[in-house]
C-alpha positions in Angstrom: 0.0 0.0 0.0 1.3 3.3 -0.9 0.5 6.8 0.5 -0.5 9.4 -2.0 -0.4 13.1 -1.1 -3.4 15.3 -2.7 -2.8 19.0 -2.9 -5.6 21.6 -3.7 -4.0 24.0 -6.2 -5.5 27.4 -7.4 -5.9 27.5 -11.2 -3.7 30.5 -11.7 -0.1 30.7 -13.2 2.6 29.4 -11.3 0.5 27.6 -8.7 2.0 24.2 -9.6 5.5 25.7 -9.5 4.8 26.8 -5.9 4.1 23.1 -5.1 7.2 21.7 -6.6 9.3 24.3 -5.3 8.2 23.8 -1.7 9.0 20.0 -2.3 12.4 20.6 -3.7 13.5 22.7 -0.9 12.4 19.9 1.6 14.3 17.3 -0.6 11.2 15.5 -1.3 11.2 13.4 -4.5 8.1 12.9 -6.7 7.6 9.4 -8.0 4.2 9.8 -9.8 1.6 12.7 -10.3 -1.5 13.5 -11.9 -3.3 16.8 -12.1 -7.2 17.1 -12.3 -8.8 20.7 -12.7 -12.0 22.4 -12.0 -12.8 25.8 -12.9 -11.5 27.4 -9.7 -8.9 25.0 -8.4 -7.0 21.7 -9.3 -6.1 18.7 -7.4 -2.5 17.6 -7.7 -2.1 13.8 -6.7 1.3 12.6 -5.9 3.4 9.7 -4.8 6.3 10.9 -3.2 9.2 9.5 -1.1 8.2 11.2 2.3 4.4 12.1 2.4 4.3 13.5 5.8 7.4 15.7 5.3 5.7 16.9 2.0 2.3 17.6 3.7 3.9 19.7 6.3 5.9 21.6 3.9 2.9 22.3 1.7 0.5 22.9 4.7 2.9 25.6 5.9 2.7 27.4 2.6 -1.0 27.5 2.9 -1.9 24.5 0.8 -4.8 22.3 1.7 -3.4 18.7 1.6 -4.6 15.2 2.4 -2.9 11.8 2.5 -4.6 8.7 1.5 -3.9 5.0 0.6 -3.6 4.0 -3.1 -2.5 0.8 -4.8 0.2 0.8 -7.5 -0.1 -2.4 -9.8 2.7 -3.3 -12.1 1.6 -4.3 -15.6 3.7 -5.8 -18.4 4.1 -3.4 -21.2 2.2 -5.6 -23.6 -1.3 -5.3 -25.4 -4.3 -6.1 -23.2 -2.3 -5.5 -19.8 -4.7 -2.8 -18.5 -7.7 -4.5 -19.8 -6.7 -7.6 -17.9 -6.4 -5.3 -14.7 -9.7 -3.6 -15.3 -11.5 -7.0 -16.0 -10.1 -8.4 -12.7 -11.6 -5.4 -10.9 -14.9 -5.6 -12.7 -15.3 -9.3 -12.2 -14.8 -8.6 -8.4 -17.5 -5.9 -8.5 -14.8 -3.3 -7.5 -15.5 0.4 -8.7 -12.4 2.5 -9.4 -12.6 6.2 -8.0 -9.6 7.3 -10.2 -6.3 6.1 -11.7 -3.1 7.3 -13.3 0.0 5.8 -14.7 3.8 5.7 -13.8 6.5 3.3 -13.6 8.7 1.5 -11.0 12.0 3.4 -10.9 14.2 0.2 -10.5 12.1 -2.4 -12.4 11.2 0.1 -15.3 7.8 -1.7 -15.4 4.8 0.4 -16.1 2.5 0.8 -13.2 -1.0 1.7 -12.8 -2.1 3.7 -9.5 -5.6 3.1 -8.4 -7.9 4.6 -5.8 -11.0 2.7 -4.6 -13.3 3.1 -1.8 -11.8 -0.3 -0.4 -8.1 -0.2 -1.0 -7.0 -2.9 1.1 -9.8 -5.4 -0.2 -8.8 -4.2 -3.7 -5.1 -5.0 -3.1 -6.0 -8.4 -1.6 -8.1 -9.2 -4.6 -5.3 -8.1 -7.1 -2.9 -10.1 -5.3 -5.0 -13.1 -5.3 -5.5 -12.9 -9.1 -1.8 -12.8 -9.6 -1.1 -9.1 -10.1 2.1 -7.5 -8.6 1.2 -4.7 -6.2 3.9 -2.1 -5.2 5.3 -1.3 -2.0 7.6 1.3 -3.1 8.4 3.0 -6.2 12.1 2.3 -5.8 12.0 -1.4 -5.6 10.2 -4.1 -7.7 6.9 -5.3 -6.6 6.6 -8.7 -4.8 5.5 -11.5 -7.1 2.7 -13.4 -5.3 
């Protein structure tokens, strides 16, 4: 299980840079990110090496932040890889709230970051179906 940091960012020039600058100043490394926007603000979701430290740094700069659990699943870089993951979730009646992609830093294998209402149950289901869930972006996933 990985910890994701969500940051609410105003939709104005330079806002994302303020986030990355604050993290850079605290030596926080960003492994994966996705940005979703609405007319007034965006949500920047990130996997970082030190989520609590990142949260403190951003909160002190006035950002609203939240940490939650997400799952990162390694997928072979082949046709149908994502479809097989989505089929496993669908067959288990698991709904996805959102997803984004990245890759394992050491393994160089594509990874899909997933958030569901029941992340622990989802991770157990995926592992039981042979998927490799990552515990870190700096190591390969355990093969179960």
